[in-house]
RODO-2510 file (C-alpha; in nm, 4 decimals, decimal comma):
residues 125
     n   res          X          Y          Z
     1     m     9,3128     9,4453     8,6026
     2     t     9,1789     9,5050     8,2542
     3     q     9,3025     9,8324     8,1111
     4     r     9,0422    10,0582     7,9544
     5     i     9,2845    10,2463     7,7274
     6     l     9,5746    10,1113     7,5208
     7     v     9,8065    10,2575     7,2567
     8     t     9,9696    10,1119     6,9461
     9     a    10,3465    10,1233     6,9010
    10     e    10,3050    10,3653     6,6091
    11     a    10,0923    10,6061     6,8125
    12     a    10,3300    10,5751     7,1100
    13     k    10,6170    10,6880     6,8874
    14     i    10,4251    11,0024     6,7858
    15     i    10,3190    11,0717     7,1449
    16     n    10,6817    11,0578     7,2570
    17     q    10,7850    11,2859     6,9713
    18     l    10,5158    11,5364     7,0751
    19     k    10,6242    11,5117     7,4410
    20     q    10,9789    11,6088     7,3434
    21     e    10,8473    11,9159     7,1624
    22     h    10,5612    12,0215     7,3943
    23     g    10,6374    11,8675     7,7359
    24     e    10,3726    11,6808     7,9356
    25     l    10,0595    11,5960     7,7397
    26     m     9,6999    11,4932     7,7988
    27     f     9,4295    11,3362     7,5819
    28     h     9,0578    11,4118     7,5679
    29     q     8,7782    11,2588     7,3644
    30     s     8,4687    11,4748     7,3637
    31     g     8,2365    11,3459     7,0949
    32     g     8,1682    11,7101     7,0140
    33     c     8,2665    11,9308     6,7247
    34     c     8,5630    11,9096     6,4876
    35     d     8,6670    11,5478     6,4507
    36     g     8,3790    11,4259     6,6656
    37     s     8,4898    11,1294     6,8683
    38     a     8,8581    11,1465     6,7699
    39     p     9,0982    11,1677     7,0634
    40     m     9,2704    11,5038     7,0882
    41     c     9,6158    11,5653     7,2327
    42     f     9,6975    11,8855     7,4227
    43     p     9,9744    12,0160     7,6461
    44     k     9,8850    11,8966     7,9966
    45     g     9,6541    12,1447     8,1679
    46     e     9,5619    12,3334     7,8498
    47     l     9,2096    12,1883     7,8379
    48     m     8,9954    12,2678     8,1391
    49     l     8,8294    11,9553     8,2771
    50     d     8,5360    11,9164     8,5157
    51     d     8,3175    11,6444     8,6644
    52     s     8,1653    11,5741     8,3228
    53     d     8,5021    11,4249     8,2229
    54     v     8,5946    11,0655     8,3062
    55     y     8,9553    10,9576     8,3610
    56     l     9,0215    10,6263     8,1824
    57     g     9,3937    10,5795     8,2485
    58     t     9,7235    10,6743     8,0897
    59     i     9,8971    10,6070     7,7610
    60     e    10,2714    10,6728     7,7395
    61     g    10,2464    10,8608     8,0693
    62     c     9,9680    11,0898     7,9418
    63     e     9,6315    11,1053     8,1163
    64     f     9,3338    11,0148     7,8970
    65     y     8,9887    11,1636     7,9646
    66     m     8,6540    11,1213     7,7950
    67     n     8,3362    11,3247     7,8258
    68     q     8,0848    11,1310     8,0369
    69     d     7,8206    11,1313     7,7616
    70     q     8,0717    10,9820     7,5203
    71     f     8,1867    10,7345     7,7871
    72     e     7,8319    10,5972     7,8092
    73     y     7,8687    10,4817     7,4469
    74     w     8,2224    10,3453     7,4886
    75     k     8,2176    10,1968     7,8413
    76     h     8,1685     9,8427     7,7095
    77     t     8,4789     9,8564     7,4906
    78     q     8,8526     9,8553     7,5320
    79     i     8,9902    10,1539     7,3454
    80     t     9,3176    10,1565     7,1561
    81     v     9,4656    10,4865     7,0404
    82     d     9,6276    10,4577     6,6979
    83     i     9,7613    10,7031     6,4403
    84     t     9,6786    10,7471     6,0727
    85     h     9,7955    10,9699     5,7907
    86     g     9,5718    11,2609     5,7025
    87     r     9,4783    11,5895     5,8590
    88     g     9,1966    11,6011     6,1078
    89     a     8,9796    11,9036     6,1757
    90     s     9,0848    11,9584     6,5352
    91     f     9,3377    12,1505     6,7414
    92     s     9,5212    11,8332     6,8412
    93     l     9,9011    11,8593     6,8500
    94     e     9,9666    11,5894     6,5880
    95     i     9,7704    11,7653     6,3118
    96     p    10,0670    11,9758     6,1822
    97     l    10,2567    11,6473     6,1280
    98     g     9,9970    11,5416     5,8686
    99     l     9,8724    11,2752     6,1109
   100     r     9,5787    11,2263     6,3406
   101     f     9,5004    11,0050     6,6351
   102     i     9,2123    10,7625     6,5912
   103     i     9,0310    10,5163     6,8160
   104     k     8,9963    10,1453     6,7606
   105     s     8,7805     9,9463     6,9972
   106     r     8,6605     9,6010     7,0838
   107     l     8,4030     9,4705     7,3287
   108     y     8,5330     9,3378     7,6593
   109     t     8,5006     8,9694     7,7274
   110     e     8,2880     8,8706     8,0251
   111     e     8,6023     8,7944     8,2262
   112     e     8,7621     9,1283     8,1351
   113     r     8,4482     9,3164     8,2439
   114     e     8,4778     9,1578     8,5880
   115     h     8,8304     9,3016     8,6277
   116     l     8,8008     9,6496     8,4741
   117     e     9,0167     9,9276     8,6101
   118     p     8,7916    10,1736     8,7925
   119     t     8,7173    10,5108     8,6368
   120     k     8,7362    10,8441     8,8173
   121     r     8,5981    11,1895     8,7645
   122     a     8,8593    11,4393     8,6444
   123     s     8,8446    11,6189     8,9789
   124     e     8,9498    11,2945     9,1568
   125     v     9,2764    11,2552     8,9613
***
């Protein structure tokens, strides 16, 4: 199966650091205010999800969700979560570290599209 969401080694290191400090985590990409389409990291369960949120998979054991409107723009791409220096304008847990999560993407190949992991609504997870 082709994974929809991946993570770089650098971002995985920060995720694991945040998990040690905050416990279980979750990610959400809304496309809304603050950092726009930047992925945001929260303690698991802190952000209320509904059927407008699409579950894409897990990174470092953390569920990753995206708003369905945003997913319509990104559904043709494999997403990789990375980290960069600089403060974002969100409430994401990495911000006090002087870092922020970012998204890198690439289009799926035809073969990868044929074997995509299925998505689910948040209520189905």
